[in-house]
SEMAR-326829 format. One record per atom (N, C-alpha, C, CB): residue in three letters; x, y, z. Coordinates in steps of 0.2 Angstrom, whole numbers, plus 5000, padded with zeros to 4 digits. Glycine has a CB too. Layout:
% residues N
ALAXYZ...
***
This chain:
% residues 95
UNK446850265502UNK446550255495UNK445950215496UNK447050235490UNK445350235494UNK444850185494UNK444750155487UNK444150215496UNK444650085486UNK444650055480UNK443850035480UNK445049995480UNK443650035473UNK442850015472UNK442649955476UNK442750015465UNK442149955480UNK441849895482UNK442249875489UNK442049835477UNK442649915491UNK442949905498UNK442749955503UNK443749905497UNK442749935509UNK442549985514UNK443250015517UNK442149955520UNK443150075520UNK443750115523UNK444050075528UNK443550185525UNK443750035532UNK444049995537UNK444449945534UNK443549965542UNK444249905529UNK444649865526UNK445249895523UNK444249825520UNK445149955520UNK445749995517UNK446250005522UNK445450055514UNK446050025529UNK446550045534UNK446949975536UNK446150075540UNK446549925536UNK446949865538UNK447449845533UNK446449805539UNK447249855527UNK447749835521UNK448349885522UNK447249845513UNK448249945524UNK448849995524UNK449249975530UNK448550065525UNK448949945536UNK449449925541UNK449849855539UNK448949905547UNK449549815534UNK449949755532UNK450449785527UNK449449705529UNK450249835523UNK450749855518UNK451349895522UNK450449905513UNK451249935527UNK451749965531UNK452149915534UNK451450005537UNK451949865537UNK452349805540UNK452749775535UNK451849745544UNK452449755529UNK452849725524UNK453349765521UNK452449715518UNK453249835521UNK453849875518UNK454349895524UNK453549935515UNK454149895530UNK454549915535UNK455049865538UNK454149945540UNK454749795537UNK455149735540UNK455849735537UNK454849675539UNK455949745530UNK456649735528UNK457149785531UNK456649745521UNK456849845533UNK457349905536UNK457449885543UNK456949975535UNK457049845546UNK457249825553UNK457549755554UNK456549825557UNK457449705549UNK457749645550UNK458049625543UNK457149585552UNK458649605544UNK459049585537UNK458749515535UNK459749575539UNK458349525529UNK457949455527UNK458449405525UNK457449475521UNK459049425523UNK459549375520UNK459849325526UNK460149415516UNK459749355532UNK460049315538UNK459449285542UNK460549355542UNK458849295541UNK458349275545UNK458349195545UNK457649305544UNK458249165551UNK458149095552UNK457449085554UNK458649065557UNK457349015554UNK456648995555UNK456449015563UNK456548905554UNK456949015567UNK456749025574UNK456649115574UNK457449005579UNK456949145570UNK456849225570UNK456149235567UNK457449255565UNK455949195562UNK455249205559UNK454749185565UNK455249155553UNK454849135568UNK454449115574UNK454349175579UNK454749045578UNK454949205581UNK454949255586UNK454549315582UNK455649275588UNK454649335576UNK454249385573UNK453549375573UNK454549395566UNK453349315571UNK452649295571UNK452349305578UNK452549215569UNK452649275583UNK452449285590UNK452349355592UNK452949245594UNK452849395591UNK452849465592UNK452249505588UNK453449505591UNK452049485582UNK451549515579UNK450849495582UNK451549495572UNK450849425583UNK450149405588UNK450049445594UNK450249335590UNK450649455597UNK450649485604UNK450449555603UNK451349485607UNK450749595598UNK450549665598UNK449849665595UNK451049705592UNK449649635591UNK448949635588UNK448449615594UNK448849585582UNK448649575599UNK448249555604UNK448149615609UNK448449505607UNK448749645610UNK448749705615UNK448349765612UNK449449725617UNK448449775606UNK448049835603UNK447349815602UNK448449855596UNK447149765600UNK446449745598UNK446049725604UNK446349685592UNK446249695609UNK445749685615UNK445449745618UNK446149645621UNK445849795619UNK445449855622UNK444849885617UNK445949915623UNK445049875611UNK444449895606UNK443849845607UNK444649885598UNK444049785608UNK443449735608UNK443049755615UNK443649665608UNK443449765620UNK443049785627UNK442649845626UNK443549795632UNK442949895622UNK442549955622UNK441949945617UNK442950015619UNK441949905613UNK441449885608UNK440849855612UNK441649845602UNK441049805616UNK440649765620UNK440249815625UNK441049715625UNK440549865628UNK440249915632UNK439749955628UNK440749955636UNK439949975623UNK439650025619UNK438949985616UNK440050055612UNK439049925615UNK438449885613UNK437949875618UNK438649805610UNK438249865624UNK437849865630UNK437449925631UNK438249845637UNK437749985631UNK437550045632UNK437050065627UNK438150095631UNK437050055621UNK436650075616UNK436050035615UNK437050075610UNK435949985619UNK435349935619UNK434749985621UNK435449875625UNK434850035625UNK434350075628UNK434150125623UNK434450115634UNK433450135621UNK433250185616UNK433450265618UNK432450175616UNK433450265625UNK433650335627UNK434450355626UNK433550335635UNK434950295627UNK435550315625UNK435650315618UNK435950265628UNK435350285614UNK435350295606UNK435150365604UNK434950235603UNK434650385607UNK434350455606UNK434950505607UNK433650475609UNK435250495614UNK435750535615UNK436350535610UNK435950525621UNK436550475608UNK437050465604UNK436950505597UNK437250395603UNK436250495595UNK436150535588UNK436050605589UNK435450505586UNK435850635594UNK435850705596UNK436550735596UNK435450715602UNK436950695600UNK437750715600UNK438050715593UNK438150665605UNK437950665590UNK438250655583UNK437950715579UNK438150585580UNK437250735579UNK437050785575UNK437350855577UNK436250795576UNK437450865584UNK437750925586UNK438450935583UNK437750915594UNK438850875583UNK439550885580UNK439550895573UNK439950815581UNK438950865569UNK438950885562UNK438850955561UNK438450835559UNK438350985565UNK438151055565UNK438751095566UNK437551065570UNK439151085571UNK439751115572UNK440251115567UNK440051095578UNK440351055564UNK440751055559UNK440551095552UNK440850975557UNK439951095551UNK439651135545UNK439751205546UNK438851115545UNK439651225553UNK439651295555UNK440451315554UNK439451305563UNK440851275556UNK441551285555UNK441751295548UNK442051235559UNK441551255544UNK441651255537UNK441351315534UNK441451195533UNK440751325535UNK440451395532UNK440851455535UNK439551395535UNK441051455541UNK441351515544UNK442051525540UNK441551505551UNK442351475537UNK442951485534UNK442951515527UNK443251415534UNK442351495524UNK442151515517UNK442151585516UNK441551495515
***
């Protein structure tokens, strides 16, 4: 769900936080959690975020380096345009 004034990326991040918030009580009994357990959960959260986000950062750095060239940017734009034309043709063919 997109809210006014919010980007889709922000909305997706919020969904991840909501999922974690709603799923945690089904995995961990919140009545018996101790401070040490909370620390373990926090450490695991940081570890998982690190493992998931570092590859994205590496790919973004490579993409930024690659797209500095006008030739590469032109290729990207033409490829994206081709995908859009293909999607439009598929939609038109279904109608």
